[in-house]
C-alpha positions as CSV (number, residue, x, y, z in Angstrom):
1,X,0.1,0.4,0.1
2,X,3.0,2.3,0.6
3,X,4.4,1.2,-3.0
4,X,0.8,2.3,-4.3
5,X,0.9,5.8,-2.4
6,X,4.4,6.6,-3.6
7,X,3.4,5.6,-7.0
8,X,0.0,7.7,-7.0
9,X,1.9,10.6,-6.0
10,X,4.4,10.4,-8.8
11,X,1.7,9.8,-11.3
12,X,-0.2,12.7,-10.1
13,X,3.1,14.7,-11.1
14,X,3.3,12.4,-14.9
15,X,0.1,13.0,-15.2
16,X,-0.3,16.9,-14.9
17,X,3.0,16.5,-17.3
18,X,0.8,14.8,-19.7
19,X,-1.8,17.5,-19.4
20,X,0.3,20.2,-20.3
21,X,1.4,18.2,-23.8
22,X,-2.7,18.6,-24.0
23,X,-3.2,14.4,-24.0
24,X,-5.4,14.0,-21.0
25,X,-7.5,16.3,-22.8
26,X,-7.5,14.8,-25.9
27,X,-8.5,11.2,-24.3
28,X,-11.0,12.7,-22.1
29,X,-12.6,14.3,-25.5
30,X,-12.8,11.1,-27.2
31,X,-14.4,9.0,-24.0
32,X,-16.9,12.0,-23.2
33,X,-20.0,10.2,-22.1
34,X,-23.1,10.3,-24.2
35,X,-26.1,9.9,-22.1
36,X,-29.1,8.1,-23.0
37,X,-33.0,8.3,-22.0
38,X,-33.9,7.2,-19.0
39,X,-37.0,4.8,-19.9
40,X,-40.2,4.5,-17.9
41,X,-40.3,2.1,-14.5
42,X,-42.3,-0.6,-14.3
43,X,-43.3,-3.1,-11.5
44,X,-43.9,-6.7,-12.2
45,X,-47.2,-7.1,-10.7
46,X,-47.3,-10.7,-11.6
47,X,-44.4,-11.0,-9.8
48,X,-44.8,-13.6,-6.6
49,X,-42.6,-11.1,-4.6
50,X,-45.9,-8.7,-5.6
51,X,-49.1,-11.3,-5.0
52,X,-47.3,-13.0,-2.1
53,X,-45.5,-10.0,0.2
54,X,-46.4,-6.7,-1.3
55,X,-49.3,-6.6,1.1
56,X,-47.2,-6.1,3.6
57,X,-47.3,-2.3,2.7
58,X,-51.1,-2.3,4.0
59,X,-49.9,-1.8,7.1
60,X,-47.6,1.6,6.1
61,X,-49.1,4.7,7.7
62,X,-49.5,6.3,4.6
63,X,-48.7,5.9,0.5
64,X,-45.8,7.9,1.0
65,X,-44.3,5.5,3.8
66,X,-41.9,2.6,2.4
67,X,-41.3,-0.5,4.3
68,X,-38.0,-2.0,5.9
69,X,-36.1,-5.0,7.0
70,X,-32.4,-4.8,8.2
71,X,-30.8,-8.3,7.3
72,X,-29.0,-9.8,10.1
73,X,-26.8,-11.7,10.4
74,X,-24.4,-12.2,7.1
75,X,-25.2,-15.1,5.4
76,X,-28.8,-14.1,5.8
77,X,-28.1,-11.0,3.7
78,X,-26.6,-13.6,0.6
79,X,-29.6,-15.7,0.9
80,X,-32.0,-13.2,0.7
81,X,-30.3,-11.9,-2.6
82,X,-30.5,-15.2,-3.8
83,X,-34.1,-16.2,-2.7
84,X,-35.2,-12.9,-4.1
85,X,-33.5,-14.1,-7.3
86,X,-35.7,-17.3,-7.5
87,X,-38.6,-15.4,-7.1
88,X,-38.1,-12.8,-10.0
89,X,-40.1,-13.0,-13.2
90,X,-39.7,-9.2,-14.3
91,X,-36.2,-7.8,-13.9
92,X,-33.2,-7.7,-11.5
93,X,-31.0,-4.5,-11.4
94,X,-27.7,-5.0,-9.6
95,X,-24.9,-2.3,-8.9
96,X,-22.0,-2.9,-6.8
97,X,-18.4,-1.6,-6.8
98,X,-17.4,-5.0,-6.5
99,X,-18.3,-8.5,-7.0
100,X,-15.4,-10.7,-6.4
101,X,-14.6,-14.1,-8.2
102,X,-15.1,-16.0,-5.4
103,X,-17.8,-18.4,-3.2
104,X,-19.8,-15.0,-3.1
105,X,-19.3,-13.9,-5.9
106,X,-20.3,-17.4,-7.5
107,X,-23.3,-18.1,-5.6
108,X,-24.7,-14.6,-6.7
109,X,-24.0,-14.9,-10.3
110,X,-25.1,-18.0,-10.3
111,X,-28.8,-16.9,-8.8
112,X,-28.6,-14.5,-11.6
113,X,-27.7,-16.7,-14.4
114,X,-30.6,-19.0,-13.0
115,X,-33.2,-16.0,-13.1
116,X,-31.8,-15.1,-16.9
117,X,-32.8,-18.8,-18.0
118,X,-36.7,-18.3,-16.6
119,X,-36.5,-14.9,-19.4
120,X,-35.8,-12.5,-16.3
121,X,-34.1,-9.4,-17.7
122,X,-30.9,-9.1,-15.6
123,X,-28.7,-5.7,-15.6
124,X,-25.4,-5.8,-13.7
125,X,-23.8,-2.6,-13.5
126,X,-20.0,-3.0,-12.1
127,X,-17.2,-0.9,-11.1
128,X,-14.0,-2.0,-13.1
129,X,-12.0,-2.3,-10.3
130,X,-13.1,-5.6,-10.3
131,X,-13.8,-6.6,-13.4
132,X,-10.2,-7.0,-15.4
133,X,-9.3,-10.9,-16.6
134,X,-13.0,-11.9,-15.9
135,X,-14.5,-10.3,-19.4
136,X,-13.8,-12.9,-21.6
137,X,-16.5,-15.1,-19.4
138,X,-18.4,-13.1,-18.8
139,X,-19.1,-11.8,-22.3
140,X,-20.3,-15.4,-22.9
141,X,-22.1,-15.7,-20.4
142,X,-24.3,-13.0,-22.1
143,X,-23.7,-14.5,-25.1
144,X,-25.7,-17.3,-24.1
145,X,-28.4,-14.8,-22.3
146,X,-29.6,-12.3,-24.5
147,X,-31.8,-10.8,-21.7
148,X,-28.7,-10.9,-19.3
149,X,-26.8,-7.1,-19.7
150,X,-23.8,-6.2,-18.2
151,X,-22.5,-2.8,-17.9
152,X,-19.0,-1.7,-16.6
153,X,-18.3,1.7,-14.9
154,X,-15.3,4.0,-15.8
155,X,-13.5,1.0,-17.2
156,X,-9.4,1.8,-18.7
157,X,-9.2,0.9,-21.9
158,X,-5.8,-0.4,-22.0
159,X,-7.1,-3.8,-20.1
160,X,-3.7,-5.5,-20.1
161,X,-1.5,-3.0,-19.7
162,X,-3.2,-0.4,-17.4
163,X,-0.3,2.0,-16.0
164,X,0.3,4.3,-19.4
165,X,-3.1,4.6,-19.2
166,X,-3.7,5.0,-15.6
167,X,-0.7,7.8,-15.8
168,X,-2.4,9.8,-18.8
169,X,-5.6,9.5,-17.2
170,X,-5.3,9.4,-13.7
171,X,-7.4,12.6,-12.4
172,X,-10.3,10.1,-14.1
173,X,-9.4,6.8,-13.7
174,X,-8.5,7.0,-9.8
175,X,-12.5,7.7,-9.4
176,X,-14.9,5.0,-9.0
177,X,-18.7,4.0,-8.6
178,X,-19.0,2.7,-4.9
179,X,-22.9,2.3,-5.0
180,X,-24.6,-0.5,-3.9
181,X,-28.1,-1.6,-4.5
182,X,-30.3,-4.4,-5.9
183,X,-33.5,-4.6,-6.9
184,X,-36.1,-7.3,-7.6
185,X,-39.4,-6.7,-10.1
186,X,-39.6,-3.1,-9.1
187,X,-40.7,-4.6,-5.4
188,X,-38.1,-5.2,-3.6
189,X,-34.6,-3.4,-2.8
190,X,-31.4,-4.2,-0.8
191,X,-29.2,-1.3,0.1
192,X,-26.7,-0.9,2.6
193,X,-22.7,-1.0,2.5
194,X,-22.1,-4.6,1.3
195,X,-20.5,-5.5,-1.9
196,X,-20.6,-9.0,-2.8
197,X,-17.5,-11.3,-1.7
198,X,-16.8,-13.7,0.8
199,X,-15.6,-11.1,3.3
200,X,-18.9,-9.6,3.2
201,X,-21.1,-12.6,4.1
202,X,-18.9,-14.6,6.5
203,X,-18.0,-16.8,4.1
204,X,-14.1,-16.7,4.4
205,X,-13.7,-17.0,8.6
206,X,-10.1,-15.4,8.2
207,X,-11.4,-12.1,7.3
208,X,-15.3,-10.8,7.8
209,X,-16.5,-7.3,7.6
210,X,-19.3,-6.0,10.0
211,X,-21.8,-4.2,8.0
212,X,-25.0,-3.0,7.2
213,X,-28.1,-4.0,4.1
214,X,-31.7,-3.1,4.7
215,X,-34.4,-4.4,2.6
216,X,-36.4,-1.6,1.5
217,X,-40.2,-2.4,-0.7
218,X,-42.7,0.8,-1.3
219,X,-42.3,3.9,-3.0
220,X,-38.2,4.1,-2.3
221,X,-37.7,1.4,-4.7
222,X,-38.5,3.6,-7.8
223,X,-36.1,6.5,-6.3
224,X,-33.3,3.4,-6.1
225,X,-34.1,2.3,-9.5
226,X,-33.8,5.9,-11.0
227,X,-30.8,6.2,-9.6
228,X,-29.4,2.7,-11.1
229,X,-31.2,3.7,-14.5
230,X,-28.8,7.0,-14.0
231,X,-25.7,5.5,-13.7
232,X,-27.0,2.6,-16.4
233,X,-27.8,5.1,-19.5
234,X,-25.1,8.0,-18.1
235,X,-23.0,7.1,-21.4
236,X,-20.1,6.6,-18.1
237,X,-20.9,2.9,-18.8
238,X,-19.4,0.6,-21.4
239,X,-21.1,-2.9,-22.5
240,X,-19.1,-5.5,-21.5
241,X,-18.3,-6.6,-25.0
242,X,-16.3,-3.3,-25.8
243,X,-13.5,-4.7,-23.3
244,X,-12.5,-8.0,-24.4
245,X,-12.9,-11.2,-26.5
246,X,-15.3,-14.1,-25.6
247,X,-14.0,-16.8,-23.7
248,X,-13.3,-20.1,-25.9
249,X,-15.6,-23.2,-25.0
250,X,-13.4,-25.2,-22.7
251,X,-12.6,-22.1,-20.6
252,X,-16.3,-21.1,-20.5
253,X,-17.1,-24.4,-19.4
254,X,-15.1,-24.9,-16.6
255,X,-16.4,-21.7,-15.0
256,X,-20.2,-22.5,-15.6
257,X,-19.0,-25.8,-14.0
258,X,-17.6,-23.7,-11.1
259,X,-20.6,-21.7,-10.9
260,X,-23.1,-24.3,-10.7
261,X,-20.9,-26.7,-8.2
262,X,-20.2,-23.4,-5.7
263,X,-24.0,-22.4,-5.9
264,X,-25.0,-26.3,-5.1
265,X,-22.4,-26.7,-2.3
266,X,-23.0,-23.5,-0.4
267,X,-27.1,-23.1,-0.8
268,X,-27.8,-25.7,1.6
269,X,-25.0,-24.5,4.2
270,X,-26.9,-21.0,3.9
271,X,-30.0,-22.2,4.5
272,X,-29.3,-24.6,7.1
273,X,-31.3,-23.1,10.2
274,X,-32.4,-20.2,8.5
275,X,-35.7,-18.7,7.3
276,X,-36.3,-15.8,4.9
277,X,-37.3,-12.6,6.1
278,X,-40.3,-11.8,4.2
279,X,-42.1,-15.3,5.2
280,X,-41.7,-14.3,8.7
281,X,-42.9,-11.0,8.1
282,X,-45.9,-12.3,6.8
283,X,-46.4,-14.8,9.5
284,X,-45.8,-12.1,11.8
285,X,-42.4,-13.6,13.2
286,X,-41.0,-10.3,12.9
287,X,-42.9,-6.7,12.5
288,X,-41.2,-4.5,9.2
289,X,-40.6,-0.9,10.1
290,X,-42.0,1.7,8.1
291,X,-40.7,5.4,7.2
292,X,-40.9,8.0,4.6
293,X,-37.3,7.3,2.8
294,X,-34.9,9.5,1.1
295,X,-32.7,8.0,-1.7
296,X,-29.7,10.3,-1.8
297,X,-26.9,10.1,-4.5
298,X,-23.9,11.5,-6.3
299,X,-24.6,12.0,-10.3
300,X,-22.3,10.0,-12.2
301,X,-20.8,12.9,-13.9
302,X,-18.7,13.5,-10.4
303,X,-16.2,11.6,-12.0
304,X,-15.6,14.1,-14.9
305,X,-15.5,17.5,-12.3
306,X,-11.9,18.5,-10.6
307,X,-11.0,16.8,-7.8
308,X,-10.4,19.9,-6.0
309,X,-14.0,21.3,-7.0
310,X,-16.3,18.2,-6.8
311,X,-20.0,17.9,-7.5
312,X,-20.0,16.0,-4.3
313,X,-24.1,15.6,-4.0
314,X,-23.8,13.4,-1.1
315,X,-21.0,14.7,1.0
316,X,-23.5,18.0,1.5
317,X,-26.7,15.6,1.9
318,X,-24.5,14.1,4.7
319,X,-23.1,17.0,6.1
320,X,-26.8,18.6,6.4
321,X,-27.8,15.3,8.1
322,X,-25.0,15.8,10.5
323,X,-25.5,19.7,11.1
324,X,-29.2,18.5,11.9
325,X,-28.4,16.6,15.6
326,X,-29.0,18.1,18.5
327,X,-29.1,16.1,21.5
328,X,-26.9,12.9,20.1
329,X,-24.7,11.7,16.7
330,X,-23.5,7.9,16.3
331,X,-20.9,7.8,13.4
332,X,-20.0,3.9,12.2
333,X,-17.3,4.6,9.7
334,X,-14.8,1.8,8.5
335,X,-12.8,4.6,7.2
336,X,-12.9,7.6,9.5
337,X,-11.0,10.6,7.8
338,X,-13.2,13.7,8.9
339,X,-10.8,16.3,7.2
340,X,-10.1,19.6,9.0
341,X,-13.5,20.5,7.8
342,X,-15.0,17.6,9.6
343,X,-13.9,18.6,12.3
344,X,-15.1,21.9,12.2
345,X,-18.4,20.6,12.0
346,X,-18.3,18.2,14.7
347,X,-16.8,20.7,17.2
348,X,-19.5,23.2,16.2
349,X,-22.3,20.3,17.3
350,X,-20.1,19.9,20.6
351,X,-20.5,23.5,21.2
352,X,-24.1,23.2,21.2
353,X,-23.7,20.1,23.9
354,X,-24.3,17.3,21.3
355,X,-23.0,13.7,22.3
356,X,-20.6,12.2,19.7
357,X,-20.1,9.0,19.5
358,X,-17.7,7.5,16.3
359,X,-16.7,3.7,16.0
360,X,-14.5,3.4,13.4
361,X,-10.8,0.4,12.9
362,X,-8.3,0.1,15.0
363,X,-4.9,-0.3,14.1
364,X,-5.7,-4.4,13.8
365,X,-8.7,-4.5,12.2
366,X,-7.9,-1.7,9.6
367,X,-7.5,-3.5,6.2
368,X,-6.1,-0.1,4.9
369,X,-3.2,1.1,6.6
370,X,-2.8,4.4,4.8
371,X,-6.5,5.6,6.0
372,X,-5.5,4.6,10.1
373,X,-2.3,6.5,9.3
374,X,-4.0,10.0,8.3
375,X,-6.7,9.0,10.7
376,X,-4.7,8.7,13.7
377,X,-3.7,12.4,13.5
378,X,-7.4,13.4,14.0
379,X,-7.7,10.9,17.4
380,X,-6.4,13.9,19.7
381,X,-8.3,17.0,18.5
382,X,-11.3,14.9,18.6
383,X,-10.8,13.4,22.5
384,X,-10.5,17.3,23.5
385,X,-13.7,18.5,21.9
386,X,-15.6,15.6,23.9
387,X,-16.0,13.1,21.2
388,X,-16.7,9.7,22.2
389,X,-13.9,7.5,20.2
390,X,-13.9,3.6,19.8
391,X,-11.7,1.2,17.6
392,X,-13.0,-2.4,16.9
393,X,-10.4,-4.6,18.6
394,X,-10.0,-8.0,15.9
395,X,-12.2,-10.4,16.5
396,X,-12.2,-12.7,19.4
397,X,-13.3,-16.3,18.2
398,X,-14.4,-16.9,21.6
399,X,-16.6,-13.6,22.2
400,X,-20.6,-14.6,22.0
401,X,-21.6,-12.1,19.9
402,X,-23.9,-14.0,17.1
403,X,-26.9,-12.5,16.7
404,X,-25.3,-8.9,16.7
405,X,-26.5,-7.0,14.3
406,X,-23.0,-6.0,13.5
407,X,-22.5,-9.8,12.9
408,X,-20.5,-12.5,13.6
409,X,-16.9,-13.2,13.9
410,X,-16.4,-9.6,12.6
411,X,-12.5,-8.8,12.3
412,X,-12.8,-5.4,10.4
413,X,-15.7,-2.6,10.7
414,X,-17.2,-1.9,7.0
415,X,-19.9,-0.4,7.9
416,X,-21.1,3.3,6.7
417,X,-24.1,4.6,8.9
418,X,-25.2,7.8,10.7
419,X,-27.8,7.6,13.9
420,X,-29.4,11.2,14.8
421,X,-30.8,11.9,17.9
422,X,-32.3,8.1,18.3
423,X,-34.5,8.7,15.1
424,X,-33.2,9.7,12.0
425,X,-30.9,7.1,9.9
426,X,-28.7,7.0,7.1
427,X,-27.1,3.8,5.8
428,X,-25.1,3.6,2.6
429,X,-22.2,3.4,0.7
430,X,-20.7,6.8,2.0
431,X,-17.6,6.9,4.2
432,X,-16.3,9.7,6.2
433,X,-12.8,10.2,4.3
434,X,-11.9,12.4,1.2
435,X,-12.2,9.5,-1.4
436,X,-16.2,9.5,-0.4
437,X,-16.2,12.8,-0.6
438,X,-14.0,13.8,-3.8
439,X,-13.0,10.8,-5.7
440,X,-16.1,8.5,-5.7
441,X,-19.5,8.3,-6.4
442,X,-22.0,6.9,-3.6
443,X,-25.3,6.2,-2.8
444,X,-27.7,5.9,0.7
445,X,-30.9,6.0,2.0
446,X,-32.1,8.7,4.6
447,X,-34.9,8.1,6.7
448,X,-36.9,8.8,10.7
449,X,-37.6,5.8,12.2
450,X,-37.2,6.5,16.0
451,X,-37.7,2.6,17.0
452,X,-35.1,1.5,14.7
453,X,-32.5,4.4,15.7
454,X,-33.1,3.2,19.2
455,X,-32.3,-0.4,18.7
456,X,-29.4,-0.2,16.7
457,X,-28.1,2.8,19.0
458,X,-28.2,0.6,21.8
459,X,-26.9,-2.5,20.2
460,X,-24.0,-0.8,19.1
461,X,-23.2,0.9,22.4
462,X,-23.5,-2.5,24.0
463,X,-21.5,-4.0,21.3
464,X,-18.4,-1.3,21.8
465,X,-18.5,-1.9,25.3
466,X,-17.4,-5.5,24.5
467,X,-15.3,-5.5,21.1
468,X,-14.4,-1.9,20.9
469,X,-11.3,0.0,22.4
470,X,-12.0,3.4,24.5
471,X,-10.0,5.6,23.7
472,X,-9.1,8.5,26.1
473,X,-6.6,11.0,27.2
474,X,-4.7,10.6,30.0
475,X,-3.5,13.9,32.4
476,X,-0.4,13.9,30.4
477,X,-2.1,14.4,26.9
478,X,-1.5,11.2,26.1
479,X,-3.6,8.6,23.9
480,X,-4.6,5.3,25.9
481,X,-6.9,2.5,24.6
482,X,-9.0,0.9,27.2
483,X,-9.4,-2.5,26.3
484,X,-12.7,-4.5,27.7
485,X,-12.0,-7.7,29.3
486,X,-14.7,-10.6,29.8
487,X,-14.5,-10.1,33.6
488,X,-15.7,-6.5,32.8
489,X,-12.8,-4.6,33.9
490,X,-10.5,-3.1,31.5
491,X,-6.6,-3.5,30.7
492,X,-5.5,-0.1,29.6
493,X,-2.9,0.1,26.8
494,X,-0.5,3.2,26.3
495,X,0.7,2.3,23.1
496,X,-1.6,1.4,20.3
497,X,-2.5,-2.5,20.9
498,X,-0.9,-5.0,18.5
499,X,1.5,-2.4,16.9
500,X,5.0,-3.2,16.9
501,X,7.7,0.1,16.6
502,X,9.0,-1.1,13.1
503,X,4.9,-0.5,12.4
504,X,4.5,2.6,14.4
505,X,7.6,4.3,12.5
506,X,5.8,3.6,9.6
507,X,2.6,4.2,10.0
508,X,4.4,7.9,11.4
509,X,6.3,7.9,7.7
510,X,3.1,7.6,5.8
511,X,1.1,10.3,8.1
512,X,3.8,12.6,7.0
513,X,3.0,12.3,3.1
514,X,0.4,14.8,1.8
515,X,-1.7,12.1,0.4
516,X,-4.9,12.8,2.7
517,X,-6.9,13.9,-0.4
518,X,-6.3,10.3,-1.9
519,X,-7.4,8.3,0.6
């Protein structure tokens, strides 16, 4: 990662030189977007999802209210996606930053393929960050099913050797689509912070991300679909056929075999002792929540704006949401780099007496070292103004947190959520860092639901009391990490837990580099 930062800094300088020669302007002119008109949205009223479950919305206080329910534990979130696809008859729209070539990714693709085989229109929109070296099999897949379309957002055009193009087009190619949504038959949507991969669904036990997903139905679903179409037809996506050639018969057959065998092996595991959310809601075993939900998102054209003056609608929305707090603000952010401006926003809240709690990753649970290096410089200023700061411990295999909404055996926080005054909620893809604010496109849902906010706020507070370090300043103004123990006591660390002297020196060096705006 350190090598990446140094290379990125060099690339920025060289990119500026290339701009002087007019290369970047010329290339971006060639690849300027050519947007398409957005079609009318339809709901598949013949869908079993509509016939069997849409009646749950009859409980809603008004036609402006949407129904929702959180998806937890982690494997339930993957199973729910599969089971929704199994019942689809009309359309599936899936938009993800990452769709890994692992068990979870194969299960997800097989579920979409099965739906396509039944005639369901599939549209899969993925960022180019996770497509390389799979273009050929994906091309064969959509060739086999004409109703299965795949588009790639902001792709590199040199597929095998990217560095020359990255050198010239760094301001464009460094900016990615971080949005995440999944909509079936225009009836149900899942949005939140999870990509599609083992680590997001507890299928790879050495690394599991704690995150939030919510299943929605009602008027907000059409807003999610509008967001999807805004990107799909933006002119900034390329059909998968434009990025390579089709795989040969042998390679494609081997890949399809891996797809089907992985699905057949893991589906019984996912379904063991689990029930789908929708039937449980219909039987009254669990109760849905209702709220007027606002879907917020960056325009895809954000990646065309200057990194020094980005068109970040999400940043404005999130700042307004945070600034509205009157009594209490709880932030869950995997990558927390508030910036000087963000610190001013939080300071203004503290001066009004707002209680602020932040849960983020510790050094041992953070999967991106430069992010932790940059975040570490904000800890003392935040603590001095009275912010309660918690850092997630790496997982204790003996900890009994299986039923937590944050998941079981989590080793790293990946959630992006804010809870204001125990009644206002934000769930989505936006991290409190420069990459979300400046570089990437993001999306999320904002809604007022006191019962849900109260439940999740309290659960997070209970979680941090047993699974996170509480940071404080001692009488000499030095950082201390208070680690909760099973007997109810605390162990105090005077240096960052589980960090060697060499790692501490490396962290300080990275923090010194002027790269925060890239993180």
